N, C-alpha and C positions, 0 to 999 in steps of 0.2 A: 395155366392161371397167371393173372399180372400179379408183380411185385407188389409188396405190401409194404408199402415207405410209411413213414413216420416224420411228422409235421411240429413247428413249434412256430412261435410266433415271434421273431426276430426283426426289431427296429420298426414296432408295429403293425409288419404284413407276417400272414403265416407265410413259411417258407416250408421246403423240404430239408430235413436233417438228411447230413452225410456223416454218420459216424464210423461205419466200419467197411471193411474191404467187402463184404456182399453188397454194401450200397454200390462202392464204384463200381462193382462188376455189374450191374444193371444198371449203370449210368441211359445204355442205350433204351430201355422200355419207360425214362421220365419223360411225360410232354414237355412237350421244350417251351410253352407257354408259363411253364411252372419255375423256368430257370430263370433267376435274377437278371445274370448277365448273359448276352448272348452272341459279346463279340468283347475283344480286349486290344490292345497294341502288342508287338511286340517289345517294344523300344522302351525306355524308361522308367519302367516299374520296378520294385525292388524284391524282383524275384531274376535268379540266373538269367541272361535273356538266350545263352544255348540253350535250354530247357524250352523255353517259349520257342526255338526255332526248330527243333526237333516235332513240336505238337504242330507247327504252320508248317505243312504237309507241301502247299501248294505257295509256298513262299513269297506272300502277297504283304506281308509285314502285319499281318491280322491273326489273332487266335478264335477260331468261331466255334459254336457249340458243336457243330457235326465233326470238328477234329478234335473235340475232347473226348466223345463217345468213341472217334476210332482208336483212341490213343489208350482208350481205357479197355477198351475187346480186345487191343493189342497185348496188353498188360494181363487180363484174365487169361489170354493162350500162352503166356511163358511165363509165370508164376503160379507156382501150386497154393498159395498162401496169399491171396489180397489184402490180409491184415498187416501185412510186411509195409506195406504201404504209409499206417495210420501216423506209425513212431515218425519216419520222415529221415531215417539213416541213410547214410550214402554206401552203406556195403551190402553185399546179398552172399549168404551160404550157397554153394554151389548145390547141394541138395534142396534149396527151395525150388528150382528152375524145372520144369516140366522137360521132361523126354519123351513125350507119345506126340508132341506137336513138329512141325519141320522147324519152326521158330525158334522153339525152346532146346531142340537138339544143337540147331546153331549155335545158339548163344552157347550152350555149355561148352560145344569144343572153341570156340574163340576165345571163352572166359580161359579156360584150362592155356591156351595158348600165351595170351596175356600174362599170366602167371609166370610160364615159362621163362616171358622177354625180360620178365623184369627180376627173374630171381626167385621166385616162390614157386618152385612145379610142386611142392606137398601142399601148398595151401589150398584150405578146403571153402576159404571166404574170399572173393575180391572187393575191394573199394573203387570210388571214382577217382582217385590217384594213382591207383593202378591203371584203368584204363584211358585217363587221360595222359600219362607219361608216354605208355606206348602208344597212343595216339598222333601225339607230336613228334615221337619218332618219326614214325611211320609217313607220316606229312611232310617231314622236315627231308627225310630221306626221298621222297617221290618228287618233292620240288625241289632241289638237286637236279635229280635224274631228267627234269624237264626242263631246268634251266640249263642244261648242259646239252638235250638235243636242241632245243631252241640256240644254243649258241653258235652248233654243228653247220648252220643254214649259211648258205651265202651272205656275208656280210656286203651292206649296201653302204656307201659313204655318203656323209651329210655332203650334199652339193656345193655349196658354200662355205663350208667350214665353222667356225664361232660364228659367220652372221645368218647360218643356216635359221634358225628357231625365230630371229625378226624377221627377217625375209619372210620366212612361211605364215606369219602373224599378218605382216603386212598386206601380204598376196590375198590371203582370208578377206579380209577387211574389204579389198579395193575389186574382188572377183567380180562382183554383181555390179559395179559400177563401172568398171573397164568394158564388160561387154554389155553394159546399155549404152556405153559411147561408140562403140562399133557398130552396134545396132542403128543407131540417131544417125550416122555417115552414113551409112546402106539407103537408108530411108530418104535421106536427102539426096542422095545421088538420082534416087528411084524419084521423086519429088519434087525438083528442085524448088519450086515454091514454095515448098512447106519450112524450108532451111531455115528462117525464120523465128517459127514457130516450135521447132525443134529444139533451137539453142536457149537459152538464158533469156526470160523475158526483162526487158527494162521493168515493167508494173510492178515484178515479184519484187525486186530491189527495193523500188520505191517504197511499195507496202509496208516493209520492215525499217526504213531508213531513219525512221523518228527514234526507232527504240534503242536500247543497250544492246548491241549486235551482240557480244558475247552471250548473251540471254536467250538469243536468236539461231544458235547453230544446229540445230536441227532442221530448219528451215534453210540453211545456208548448206546444210549437206543434201537436201534433196534436188538442189540443184544440179546438172551434169557434169560432169568430172572435168570436162573442159569444152572451150568453145567449140560448135560444130561445125567442120569444112565436109569438104567432097574429099579429100584425101583419106586414103583408107588404111593410116599409121598414124603413129601416135608419138611424135619427137621426143627425145628425153629431158630438153629444155622447154616444153611446153610449158605454159602457165596454167596450171590447175585450181580447180576449186578449192578455196584458204581451208574448207574443213577437212579436208583429202592429204594435203599437202604433206604432212610429216609423213605418213603412211607411204605416198609418192615417193617422196625423197630417198625411204627404206628400200621400195622394192626396185627401183631401177637401178639396183647395183647390181642386181642380176642380169642386167640386158648389154651388150655391146655397143646396139647399136639402137634405132628406134623400134617401138612397140608394135607388133603388129597381132590380129587375129592369131596368129597359127603358132605365133612363138611364146603368145601368152597362155593360150592351151599346154604347148610343151611344159612352160615350166611348171603349173599345175599339176602336171603329171609326175613330174620327176620331183616336187616336192612332197605328193603324195606315195608315192613308192616309198621313201624315205620315212616317212610318219606310219604307213603302216608297217614297214621293218620296224622300226621302234616298239611299236605297240606289241609287236609282235614277239618282243624280247620282255618285255615287261610283263614277268608274268607272278599269278600269286597262288594261296591256296585255292582260291575258288577256280584256278584253271587245272588243278587235278583233278585226274579221271580216277574212280578208286573202282580196283577190283573188286572181284567176290573177296579175298581173302579180308583186304581192308575195309570192305562194306560191314565184313562180320564184327571186326571190334570196333568201328563205328558203333553198330548195334547194340554191342555189350557198354560201352559209353552213354548209349542215348538211354539205355535201360536203366544205371547207377543215375541220373542224372534225375528222372522221374520216379525213382522210389526216395528219392530225398526231397523234391518239389511237387509231385503232381496230387496228393494230399492237400497241399498249401494252398496252391491255385485255386482248386474246388472250393475251400473256405472265403474264397475271394470271388468267385465265379459264379457257381452254380447256388450258392450261399453267402451272405457276407460277413459269416460266423467271425474272423477275425477283428473285421471291424469294431462288432456291437458288443463283442464279448469283454472288451477291458483289458484283458491281460497280456494283448497284444498288436499291434500295429499292422492294419491292409496294405496290401502291397503297392498302394496306389499313393500312400502315405510317403512322402519323402523326408519327414524330419521333424522339427520342432522348432518355432519360431520364438525366440524372447523380445519381448518388448515391452514399456509402459509397465514395469513389473508382473508381467506377465508371461506364460508360457503355454502357445498354442500350439494343439497336437496334430490338428488337422490342417495340414501343409499340403498341396498338390503341386507339381511342375507344371508350368503354364506351357504345352506343346504348342499351341496356336494363339497367338493373342487374340487375332480376330474373332474368333471363333469363342475361345472364354469369355471377351467383353461383350458379344451378342446373347450368351445364354448365361452367364454366373448370375447375373440379376433375379434369375426364376428362381434360384434356391432360399431365398426369402432370408438369407445369412447376413451379420456386419463381416464385408472380405476387405481385408488389406492385399493389394496387389504389390511385390516388391522385389525389386532386381539385386542378385545376390551376386557377388565377385568374392573371388579367392585369389587373390594378388599374387600368394606363393606358387600356385601352379598355374598363372593367367587363364581359370576358367570364369566363365559367366551364366548365369541361368535365370530364371525367371520361376515364382512360386504366386502361388494365392495360399493367403490363412486366413481361416475362420474365428472371429472375438467373441468367444459365446460367455464371458462374465464381466464383470466392471462396470468401467464407463469408458466413455470415447473423447473426454475433453482434452486429454492431452495426446491424441493419436492425429497425425493430421500426414498431409503428402509432404514426402522430405525429411519424415524422421526415422531418423537410424535405428539399429536392433541387429542382433546376433541370430543368424540362423546355422543351426546345426543339422546334419545329414543325418542318415541312418547308419554311417559307419562313424562318425563322431568329430566327422572334419566339420570348422566351422568357416561361417561363411557370414561379410558384411553385407547387410542388407539394408536396403532404403527404400521406403516406401514412394512409392510411383503414383497409386489412384486409390481409390478408395471405393465402395457400394456401400451404402447407408442402409441401415436396417434396425428392428430393435434387438438388443441385447439381453435385455430381463423385464421385467413387467415392473420392477422397483425404479429402473432407468427411468420405462415409460411416465411412470406417476409422477417424477420430477420433470419431465420434458417439457412441459409448458411453463412452467416457471423460471426455468432457463430458458426459454424463449422468449418470455415478456422479459426478463431480465436482459437480454440480450437486443430487445429490442430498445427498450427505454436507454440504455447503456448506447448504444448507435446514434439513437434521435440526441440525447446529450451531450454526445459528440461533434455531431452535425450542426448541435446548434452554438457549440462552444467554437466550433472554426469557422462558422458564418462570422461570428459574432467579431472574431480576432480576425478576422478578413475583411470586417465593416470599418473596424476601428483601424486597422492599418492604413487602409485608402483615406480614410477622414483623415487621419493626422499627416499623412502623403501630401495632401491636397492642401491644407493647411499651411503645412511648410513650402510647399511649391506657392502658395500664393501670397505668405508673407516675403519670402526670396523675391521675386516677382517687383512685390512693391517697393522693397526697398532699394532692389535695380533699377525702379523708376525713380523714387524720392533723388538718388544718388545723380543719376545723370540730368534729372531738371536742376540740381542745384550746382551742378556743376555748367551746364550750359547758363545759368544765371550769374556765375562771375561769383567773387570774392565778396560783394557786397550783401550778395543774399544771405537772408537770416533764415536758418530752419525756424518753424514754428514751433515754440514752447509746447502747443498740445494739438499734436497731428489729428486730423480726423478721423474717424474709426477706418478700416477697411471694408470691402464687400465681404470680406471672408469672416468679419465677425459677429458672431450671433447674439443675441437677444435671449434671456432665458423665459421661456412661454409657460408663463404659470397658466392658463387655461388648458395649457394641450395635455401637459404631466399630472392636472387632476383629474382630467379624463382616465388616463392612463392608472392614475391610485386607485380612481372608484370602480373600473373595469377589475383591477386585482381583488379587490375588497369585495366585490360580488362575486368572484370566484372562489374565494376563501370561503365566502358567507353559504354558496351553496353546497360546497363541500363539508364543511361545519354541519349544515343542518343533515343531510345524507348520512353523514357517521352518527350523530345524535339518534337521529330517528330508526336507524340502526341500532342501534346500544340500545333503543326503550325496548326495542321488540324484542333485543335479545334477553334483555335483564328481565324481560315479564316470563318468559320460559321459567317453569319448575325445573330444579337446580338437574335431574338427570335428564331433560331434556337440551341442556347445554352441548353437553359432549357429543349428543345425537345430531347437533345442529351441526357444530363442526363438522363430522365425518362427511354429513351430507355436503358441506361445500367444498368439503375436498374433492369427492367423489365428481359433483358435478361441473368441478375443471379438470382433475384429472384422470376421470372414469373413462371417456371416451378412448384417450391416447392409450390407456391400461387396456379395456377389451381390444384395439386395434393390435396392440402387441401382445397378447394373448393368443387372437387369432392366428398371426404371424409367426410367433413361433412356435405352434403345434404344427404349423405347414413346412417348417424349415426341410430341404431335402438336399442331398449331396447328386443326386442324379443327373441336373444340369453342368455339375462342374466335371462329373465325369465323363459326359458325352459329347463337352465340348473338347475333352483329350483323347476321343479316338473311341471310347468304351460305348458300348452299345446296349445299355440299362433296362432291363425288362421287366422291371417292377420296381415301384418307388423304396427310395431310402432316406426314410424320415430321421430329423433329428429332435428327439422330444426335447422337454425343459430339461427335465434330470441327465438324461443323457449328454444335453448341451454343456452344462456346470461341469459335468467331466472332462471333456474334450482343451478348456483351457484351465490353468491354474493360477491361482493368483498370489502373491506374497503375503503371508500373514505374521505382523509383527506383535511381540505379546506386548501387554499395558502394564510397566513395570515404572515406578517410580525412579528405583535404581539405575535406570537407562538414561533417564532427565539428569541424574547426578552427574552421569561422566561426560557430560556434556558440556564444556566452560560455556558456552554462550546462548543456552538455554535458557528463554523464560523466565524468569524468577517465579513462584508460586504466590500466593494471595498472602498474608500475615493473619492471625487470626482476628486482628482489629477488623481489617479489611473486610474481611470475610463478614464481621458483624457487622459493619455499616451497609454492605450490598443487601443482607436479608433485612434489614431494618427500612431500609428504603425500599424493598418490595413490597413489604408489609402496608408502609406508608401509602405507596400507589395503589394496591388493592384496596385498601379502606379509602381510599378516596373514589376511587371509581365506586365502591358500594355505597359509599354517603352520596355523592352525585346522584344515583340512579334508585335513591331510596332505600337501599336493605336497610339501613339504619338512620335516625337523627341525631342530629346536634341540636340542643336545645337553643334557640334564641337567633340560630344559622339555619336558611330555607335554603336546600339544594336548589341549583335555575332548573335541573328537569323538573322536582315537582311544584314548582311557583310555574310553569306552564301548563 
């Protein structure tokens, strides 16, 4: 009989519920199509990396669903009560281990051995701290033994002393070029008529001679190492390709005479022997081979990591309960970004910038990419944060903020790029007006700049013309001699212009017609509006608002309902199997905006705050508004004044 699973809607999608140890024990019966996630990375998550490494049995850097199932079955085979996994504690009572299974019996024996090693032979409970200390000691002992074993091997001296490393690096860089040189020489001996073709071609140099050669080093490096001859040697004083000159000057220190194919290969063998010896001496924990006793201790450490972290992993893997619960953060949430009086909780590390740039836009969220630095520890990382409340007027590339990771450490954050999507319906409602205002502002700015440029050019031209005219007059007077008398009223220069009244009259007429058309339109609009009943007027204004803002609001509503974190997780190496949507209400909970109390007392404490209006100024404003309303009503005939006819009624 199949297991009876319970389901619930999480993030707008039906998902299986993992509530108890019995659910965990039957994970192998859960249809893989119903899993929210099928794979996640081992690194970069807010979960102990060692726990994920224990689950990643094939060591490919990914935790797959099959590996999660295998882990759950292993736990079911060693624990008498699977409900011990739900609290997430890092200790287990010895009585909770099964003794009727090989792994359970092995764990119990290893646990007692660990407790004896840490000085707790009578304890009936083992903790992660106990197994970690014992395992660290064991690994340290085995690592020292391995180092001693390697040190007993026959030593290989560095063939060139302190210069060995630099010569080896130069040799590896030149090896292919030197072997190419000797092969070309043998071909030249085999077919003498082909030597010119095997040598560097003049045409090849001519093709790049006009360019900046420092930018064409890759082309130059492709030429032969040296000029091709019939000789079978490479003299130490040979003129080599400039791109390889530094490496050649380093490696030729290893030779006493000219280089041949034989002594070049012999040098490579000596350097390889020394490199292999050095690599053999560099040992780490990964080189330690565990015996059966050590494996048993490591198995206890694995159990304690899993009792603490496995259920939490399931809440972020089989389901996304931690993300949608609101009480805790998911393991993929890296921290909180504070920017523009907001705290953004949905922040994810960017592991692959190219993949994130290609997929993040499909999430439908307003995303801010930030480069974060911690100068105190010399660290840096990139994150992407979702802004889900407020406005975006003050968020731009280059803006700075503060990012707090899950451990509470602060990082300096700078916005590097933005993916623009609606944040709220209210923002979308005002979007058309802001775009219109921005368009008008840009047009006015461009017109003002154009007029300023024209005036500057005109003034400059007039000044230059007058300067040239004055210079010409001075030169003419000088040539005429002292008897010449300057004219009392010189003739106007060519730069002097007369006022064209006809031209400006046409301009004024055009402006007047435009103003007239606008006035007629507004009058017609006002006539139709005032003809409405009083209750129709607000409906008319609402209809105008919806006509302008309605399309933006509807599109925003559609996009907000489709926001989905799956593309962001996929870009970070997750295999998300089900949609992970962000509703409007949940989105409002993912970001918090600063809220200040409205208090007159706060204003009084600010010595530079704008002073409020006095009582008589308030009265004047009220009277002005009443007069304006009365004038509008009189104009459209709501009431009449004896002896005075409104222009609207006169029409």
